[in-house]
PDB file of N, CA, C and O in Angstrom:
ATOM      1  N   UNK A   1       0.798  -1.258   0.296  1.00  0.00           N
ATOM      2  CA  UNK A   1       0.048   0.065   0.185  1.00  0.00           C
ATOM      3  C   UNK A   1       0.802   1.469  -0.425  1.00  0.00           C
ATOM      4  O   UNK A   1       1.557   1.057  -1.306  1.00  0.00           O
ATOM      5  N   UNK A   2       0.885   2.543  -0.355  1.00  0.00           N
ATOM      6  CA  UNK A   2       0.982   3.289  -0.554  1.00  0.00           C
ATOM      7  C   UNK A   2       1.334   4.275   1.197  1.00  0.00           C
ATOM      8  O   UNK A   2       0.584   4.196   2.169  1.00  0.00           O
ATOM      9  N   UNK A   3       2.320   4.910   1.158  1.00  0.00           N
ATOM     10  CA  UNK A   3       3.465   5.711   2.709  1.00  0.00           C
ATOM     11  C   UNK A   3       4.817   4.796   1.853  1.00  0.00           C
ATOM     12  O   UNK A   3       5.274   4.199   0.878  1.00  0.00           O
ATOM     13  N   UNK A   4       4.930   5.414   3.439  1.00  0.00           N
ATOM     14  CA  UNK A   4       6.952   5.133   2.940  1.00  0.00           C
ATOM     15  C   UNK A   4       6.820   3.534   4.450  1.00  0.00           C
ATOM     16  O   UNK A   4       6.033   3.150   5.315  1.00  0.00           O
ATOM     17  N   UNK A   5       8.449   3.089   3.759  1.00  0.00           N
ATOM     18  CA  UNK A   5       8.733   2.298   4.371  1.00  0.00           C
ATOM     19  C   UNK A   5      10.217   1.954   4.986  1.00  0.00           C
ATOM     20  O   UNK A   5      11.054   2.488   4.258  1.00  0.00           O
ATOM     21  N   UNK A   6      10.801   1.286   6.017  1.00  0.00           N
ATOM     22  CA  UNK A   6      12.026   1.429   6.387  1.00  0.00           C
ATOM     23  C   UNK A   6      12.841   0.044   6.327  1.00  0.00           C
ATOM     24  O   UNK A   6      12.768  -0.898   7.116  1.00  0.00           O
ATOM     25  N   UNK A   7      13.650   0.178   5.157  1.00  0.00           N
ATOM     26  CA  UNK A   7      14.462  -1.550   4.552  1.00  0.00           C
ATOM     27  C   UNK A   7      15.989  -1.148   5.723  1.00  0.00           C
ATOM     28  O   UNK A   7      16.706  -0.195   6.029  1.00  0.00           O
ATOM     29  N   UNK A   8      15.811  -2.554   6.021  1.00  0.00           N
ATOM     30  CA  UNK A   8      16.868  -2.924   7.006  1.00  0.00           C
ATOM     31  C   UNK A   8      17.286  -4.528   5.686  1.00  0.00           C
ATOM     32  O   UNK A   8      16.688  -5.491   5.207  1.00  0.00           O
ATOM     33  N   UNK A   9      18.715  -3.875   5.634  1.00  0.00           N
ATOM     34  CA  UNK A   9      18.937  -4.434   4.681  1.00  0.00           C
ATOM     35  C   UNK A   9      20.414  -5.356   4.751  1.00  0.00           C
ATOM     36  O   UNK A   9      21.531  -4.984   4.393  1.00  0.00           O
ATOM     37  N   UNK A  10      20.074  -6.472   5.245  1.00  0.00           N
ATOM     38  CA  UNK A  10      21.648  -6.958   5.574  1.00  0.00           C
ATOM     39  C   UNK A  10      22.132  -7.778   4.825  1.00  0.00           C
ATOM     40  O   UNK A  10      21.672  -8.915   4.716  1.00  0.00           O
ATOM     41  N   UNK A  11      23.687  -7.120   3.829  1.00  0.00           N
ATOM     42  CA  UNK A  11      24.388  -7.924   3.550  1.00  0.00           C
ATOM     43  C   UNK A  11      25.707  -8.434   3.455  1.00  0.00           C
ATOM     44  O   UNK A  11      26.448  -7.717   4.127  1.00  0.00           O
ATOM     45  N   UNK A  12      26.472  -9.594   2.778  1.00  0.00           N
ATOM     46  CA  UNK A  12      27.611 -10.452   2.862  1.00  0.00           C
ATOM     47  C   UNK A  12      28.632  -9.213   2.977  1.00  0.00           C
ATOM     48  O   UNK A  12      28.965  -8.931   1.826  1.00  0.00           O
ATOM     49  N   UNK A  13      29.350  -8.246   4.026  1.00  0.00           N
ATOM     50  CA  UNK A  13      30.609  -7.882   3.901  1.00  0.00           C
ATOM     51  C   UNK A  13      31.340  -8.208   3.465  1.00  0.00           C
ATOM     52  O   UNK A  13      31.745  -9.370   3.423  1.00  0.00           O
ATOM     53  N   UNK A  14      32.237  -6.218   2.440  1.00  0.00           N
ATOM     54  CA  UNK A  14      33.669  -6.523   1.637  1.00  0.00           C
ATOM     55  C   UNK A  14      34.326  -7.956   1.804  1.00  0.00           C
ATOM     56  O   UNK A  14      34.675  -8.588   0.807  1.00  0.00           O
ATOM     57  N   UNK A  15      34.554  -8.661   3.616  1.00  0.00           N
ATOM     58  CA  UNK A  15      35.669  -8.734   3.386  1.00  0.00           C
ATOM     59  C   UNK A  15      34.749 -10.124   3.296  1.00  0.00           C
ATOM     60  O   UNK A  15      35.531 -10.845   3.916  1.00  0.00           O
ATOM     61  N   UNK A  16      34.066 -10.665   3.089  1.00  0.00           N
ATOM     62  CA  UNK A  16      33.511 -12.039   2.842  1.00  0.00           C
ATOM     63  C   UNK A  16      34.654 -13.384   2.690  1.00  0.00           C
ATOM     64  O   UNK A  16      34.634 -14.236   3.578  1.00  0.00           O
ATOM     65  N   UNK A  17      35.655 -13.527   1.512  1.00  0.00           N
ATOM     66  CA  UNK A  17      36.524 -14.346   1.968  1.00  0.00           C
ATOM     67  C   UNK A  17      37.133 -14.229   2.954  1.00  0.00           C
ATOM     68  O   UNK A  17      37.139 -15.358   3.443  1.00  0.00           O
ATOM     69  N   UNK A  18      37.781 -13.440   3.719  1.00  0.00           N
ATOM     70  CA  UNK A  18      38.596 -13.823   5.140  1.00  0.00           C
ATOM     71  C   UNK A  18      37.356 -13.891   6.320  1.00  0.00           C
ATOM     72  O   UNK A  18      37.590 -14.542   7.338  1.00  0.00           O
ATOM     73  N   UNK A  19      36.244 -13.313   6.190  1.00  0.00           N
ATOM     74  CA  UNK A  19      35.741 -13.129   6.723  1.00  0.00           C
ATOM     75  C   UNK A  19      33.691 -13.731   6.570  1.00  0.00           C
ATOM     76  O   UNK A  19      32.834 -12.868   6.383  1.00  0.00           O
ATOM     77  N   UNK A  20      33.328 -15.157   6.690  1.00  0.00           N
ATOM     78  CA  UNK A  20      32.429 -15.254   5.839  1.00  0.00           C
ATOM     79  C   UNK A  20      31.465 -15.010   6.732  1.00  0.00           C
ATOM     80  O   UNK A  20      30.394 -15.197   6.154  1.00  0.00           O
ATOM     81  N   UNK A  21      31.176 -14.480   8.561  1.00  0.00           N
ATOM     82  CA  UNK A  21      30.366 -14.162   9.102  1.00  0.00           C
ATOM     83  C   UNK A  21      30.059 -13.358   9.528  1.00  0.00           C
ATOM     84  O   UNK A  21      29.383 -13.198  10.544  1.00  0.00           O
ATOM     85  N   UNK A  22      30.834 -12.127   8.301  1.00  0.00           N
ATOM     86  CA  UNK A  22      31.081 -10.901   8.855  1.00  0.00           C
ATOM     87  C   UNK A  22      29.518  -9.594   8.159  1.00  0.00           C
ATOM     88  O   UNK A  22      29.779  -9.004   7.110  1.00  0.00           O
ATOM     89  N   UNK A  23      28.472  -9.384   8.650  1.00  0.00           N
ATOM     90  CA  UNK A  23      27.460  -8.646   7.377  1.00  0.00           C
ATOM     91  C   UNK A  23      27.767  -7.054   7.370  1.00  0.00           C
ATOM     92  O   UNK A  23      28.492  -6.505   8.199  1.00  0.00           O
ATOM     93  N   UNK A  24      27.274  -6.569   6.581  1.00  0.00           N
ATOM     94  CA  UNK A  24      26.791  -5.399   6.732  1.00  0.00           C
ATOM     95  C   UNK A  24      25.529  -4.506   6.669  1.00  0.00           C
ATOM     96  O   UNK A  24      24.673  -4.433   5.788  1.00  0.00           O
ATOM     97  N   UNK A  25      25.608  -4.058   7.468  1.00  0.00           N
ATOM     98  CA  UNK A  25      24.102  -3.809   8.196  1.00  0.00           C
ATOM     99  C   UNK A  25      23.026  -1.947   7.410  1.00  0.00           C
ATOM    100  O   UNK A  25      23.307  -1.024   8.174  1.00  0.00           O
ATOM    101  N   UNK A  26      22.552  -1.702   6.837  1.00  0.00           N
ATOM    102  CA  UNK A  26      22.275  -0.361   5.872  1.00  0.00           C
ATOM    103  C   UNK A  26      20.590  -0.271   6.384  1.00  0.00           C
ATOM    104  O   UNK A  26      19.744  -1.164   6.425  1.00  0.00           O
ATOM    105  N   UNK A  27      20.531   0.697   6.624  1.00  0.00           N
ATOM    106  CA  UNK A  27      18.679   1.345   6.613  1.00  0.00           C
ATOM    107  C   UNK A  27      19.015   2.333   5.717  1.00  0.00           C
ATOM    108  O   UNK A  27      20.052   2.913   5.395  1.00  0.00           O
ATOM    109  N   UNK A  28      17.236   2.384   5.235  1.00  0.00           N
ATOM    110  CA  UNK A  28      16.717   3.291   4.467  1.00  0.00           C
ATOM    111  C   UNK A  28      15.452   4.177   3.993  1.00  0.00           C
ATOM    112  O   UNK A  28      15.327   3.541   2.947  1.00  0.00           O
ATOM    113  N   UNK A  29      14.840   4.737   3.947  1.00  0.00           N
ATOM    114  CA  UNK A  29      13.620   5.144   3.848  1.00  0.00           C
ATOM    115  C   UNK A  29      12.808   4.732   2.329  1.00  0.00           C
ATOM    116  O   UNK A  29      12.906   5.620   1.483  1.00  0.00           O
ATOM    117  N   UNK A  30      12.009   3.462   1.895  1.00  0.00           N
ATOM    118  CA  UNK A  30      12.285   3.489   0.281  1.00  0.00           C
ATOM    119  C   UNK A  30      10.417   3.670   0.539  1.00  0.00           C
ATOM    120  O   UNK A  30       9.923   3.811   1.658  1.00  0.00           O
ATOM    121  N   UNK A  31       9.546   3.620  -0.862  1.00  0.00           N
ATOM    122  CA  UNK A  31       8.808   3.684  -0.921  1.00  0.00           C
ATOM    123  C   UNK A  31       8.353   2.533  -1.767  1.00  0.00           C
ATOM    124  O   UNK A  31       9.296   1.862  -2.187  1.00  0.00           O
ATOM    125  N   UNK A  32       6.947   2.048  -2.199  1.00  0.00           N
ATOM    126  CA  UNK A  32       6.472   0.727  -2.496  1.00  0.00           C
ATOM    127  C   UNK A  32       6.683   1.384  -4.100  1.00  0.00           C
ATOM    128  O   UNK A  32       5.927   0.710  -4.800  1.00  0.00           O
ATOM    129  N   UNK A  33       7.351   2.358  -4.937  1.00  0.00           N
ATOM    130  CA  UNK A  33       7.545   2.452  -6.235  1.00  0.00           C
ATOM    131  C   UNK A  33       9.381   2.003  -6.485  1.00  0.00           C
ATOM    132  O   UNK A  33       9.917   1.542  -7.493  1.00  0.00           O
ATOM    133  N   UNK A  34      10.162   2.464  -4.748  1.00  0.00           N
ATOM    134  CA  UNK A  34      11.867   1.832  -5.057  1.00  0.00           C
ATOM    135  C   UNK A  34      11.983   0.694  -5.911  1.00  0.00           C
ATOM    136  O   UNK A  34      11.112  -0.167  -5.788  1.00  0.00           O
ATOM    137  N   UNK A  35      12.925   0.515  -6.789  1.00  0.00           N
ATOM    138  CA  UNK A  35      14.164  -0.170  -6.550  1.00  0.00           C
ATOM    139  C   UNK A  35      15.000  -0.847  -5.984  1.00  0.00           C
ATOM    140  O   UNK A  35      16.034  -0.589  -6.600  1.00  0.00           O
ATOM    141  N   UNK A  36      15.303  -1.756  -4.982  1.00  0.00           N
ATOM    142  CA  UNK A  36      15.927  -2.231  -3.952  1.00  0.00           C
ATOM    143  C   UNK A  36      17.331  -2.797  -5.045  1.00  0.00           C
ATOM    144  O   UNK A  36      17.041  -3.695  -5.836  1.00  0.00           O
ATOM    145  N   UNK A  37      18.518  -2.364  -5.055  1.00  0.00           N
ATOM    146  CA  UNK A  37      19.549  -3.324  -5.478  1.00  0.00           C
ATOM    147  C   UNK A  37      20.929  -3.772  -5.412  1.00  0.00           C
ATOM    148  O   UNK A  37      21.855  -3.036  -5.072  1.00  0.00           O
ATOM    149  N   UNK A  38      21.066  -5.128  -5.779  1.00  0.00           N
ATOM    150  CA  UNK A  38      22.413  -4.796  -4.538  1.00  0.00           C
ATOM    151  C   UNK A  38      23.570  -5.377  -4.932  1.00  0.00           C
ATOM    152  O   UNK A  38      23.657  -5.763  -6.098  1.00  0.00           O
ATOM    153  N   UNK A  39      24.219  -5.474  -4.393  1.00  0.00           N
ATOM    154  CA  UNK A  39      25.869  -6.695  -5.151  1.00  0.00           C
ATOM    155  C   UNK A  39      26.025  -7.273  -4.369  1.00  0.00           C
ATOM    156  O   UNK A  39      26.510  -6.886  -3.306  1.00  0.00           O
ATOM    157  N   UNK A  40      25.556  -8.752  -4.706  1.00  0.00           N
ATOM    158  CA  UNK A  40      25.499 -10.041  -4.127  1.00  0.00           C
ATOM    159  C   UNK A  40      27.501 -10.561  -3.844  1.00  0.00           C
ATOM    160  O   UNK A  40      28.204 -10.367  -4.836  1.00  0.00           O
ATOM    161  N   UNK A  41      28.004 -10.973  -2.957  1.00  0.00           N
ATOM    162  CA  UNK A  41      28.792 -11.778  -2.707  1.00  0.00           C
ATOM    163  C   UNK A  41      28.982 -12.988  -3.913  1.00  0.00           C
ATOM    164  O   UNK A  41      28.130 -12.805  -4.782  1.00  0.00           O
ATOM    165  N   UNK A  42      29.794 -14.089  -4.195  1.00  0.00           N
ATOM    166  CA  UNK A  42      29.798 -15.038  -5.128  1.00  0.00           C
ATOM    167  C   UNK A  42      28.968 -15.830  -3.738  1.00  0.00           C
ATOM    168  O   UNK A  42      29.205 -15.572  -2.558  1.00  0.00           O
ATOM    169  N   UNK A  43      28.142 -16.653  -4.150  1.00  0.00           N
ATOM    170  CA  UNK A  43      27.122 -17.348  -2.965  1.00  0.00           C
ATOM    171  C   UNK A  43      26.415 -16.934  -1.907  1.00  0.00           C
ATOM    172  O   UNK A  43      25.577 -17.513  -1.215  1.00  0.00           O
ATOM    173  N   UNK A  44      26.930 -15.698  -1.868  1.00  0.00           N
ATOM    174  CA  UNK A  44      26.267 -14.676  -0.831  1.00  0.00           C
ATOM    175  C   UNK A  44      24.769 -15.096  -0.848  1.00  0.00           C
ATOM    176  O   UNK A  44      24.244 -16.181  -1.099  1.00  0.00           O
ATOM    177  N   UNK A  45      24.151 -13.651  -0.430  1.00  0.00           N
ATOM    178  CA  UNK A  45      22.601 -13.839  -0.129  1.00  0.00           C
ATOM    179  C   UNK A  45      22.396 -12.121   0.750  1.00  0.00           C
ATOM    180  O   UNK A  45      23.294 -11.368   1.125  1.00  0.00           O
ATOM    181  N   UNK A  46      21.087 -11.964   0.844  1.00  0.00           N
ATOM    182  CA  UNK A  46      20.831 -10.526   1.906  1.00  0.00           C
ATOM    183  C   UNK A  46      19.014 -11.106   2.219  1.00  0.00           C
ATOM    184  O   UNK A  46      18.116 -11.707   1.628  1.00  0.00           O
ATOM    185  N   UNK A  47      19.260 -10.503   3.423  1.00  0.00           N
ATOM    186  CA  UNK A  47      18.536 -10.524   4.335  1.00  0.00           C
ATOM    187  C   UNK A  47      17.368  -9.040   3.827  1.00  0.00           C
ATOM    188  O   UNK A  47      17.909  -7.996   3.460  1.00  0.00           O
ATOM    189  N   UNK A  48      16.585  -9.088   3.849  1.00  0.00           N
ATOM    190  CA  UNK A  48      15.770  -7.693   4.236  1.00  0.00           C
ATOM    191  C   UNK A  48      14.179  -7.908   4.720  1.00  0.00           C
ATOM    192  O   UNK A  48      13.321  -8.654   4.249  1.00  0.00           O
ATOM    193  N   UNK A  49      14.111  -6.892   5.932  1.00  0.00           N
ATOM    194  CA  UNK A  49      13.273  -6.562   6.894  1.00  0.00           C
ATOM    195  C   UNK A  49      12.677  -4.942   6.494  1.00  0.00           C
ATOM    196  O   UNK A  49      13.118  -3.802   6.645  1.00  0.00           O
ATOM    197  N   UNK A  50      11.413  -5.557   5.898  1.00  0.00           N
ATOM    198  CA  UNK A  50      11.080  -3.774   5.730  1.00  0.00           C
ATOM    199  C   UNK A  50       9.538  -3.244   6.677  1.00  0.00           C
ATOM    200  O   UNK A  50       8.487  -3.728   6.256  1.00  0.00           O
ATOM    201  N   UNK A  51       9.471  -2.525   7.597  1.00  0.00           N
ATOM    202  CA  UNK A  51       8.115  -2.586   8.405  1.00  0.00           C
ATOM    203  C   UNK A  51       7.468  -0.901   7.870  1.00  0.00           C
ATOM    204  O   UNK A  51       8.072  -0.022   7.256  1.00  0.00           O
ATOM    205  N   UNK A  52       6.594  -0.910   8.184  1.00  0.00           N
ATOM    206  CA  UNK A  52       5.736   0.433   7.775  1.00  0.00           C
ATOM    207  C   UNK A  52       5.875   1.754   8.643  1.00  0.00           C
ATOM    208  O   UNK A  52       5.940   1.638   9.867  1.00  0.00           O
ATOM    209  N   UNK A  53       5.905   2.554   8.263  1.00  0.00           N
ATOM    210  CA  UNK A  53       6.393   3.563   8.554  1.00  0.00           C
ATOM    211  C   UNK A  53       4.953   4.629   9.584  1.00  0.00           C
ATOM    212  O   UNK A  53       5.207   5.753  10.015  1.00  0.00           O
TER     213      UNK A  53
END
């Protein structure tokens, strides 16, 4: 639905080759029209938690 949301995004950190358990966390305000683009590590992934503000 319309409105603003908060996206908390967890992705592999840049040093994933040396420390595979290290994560980056980013929080940003988004709307339903936003596109979230992520650069993923090889064999990596991401977790997104999106909640309405």
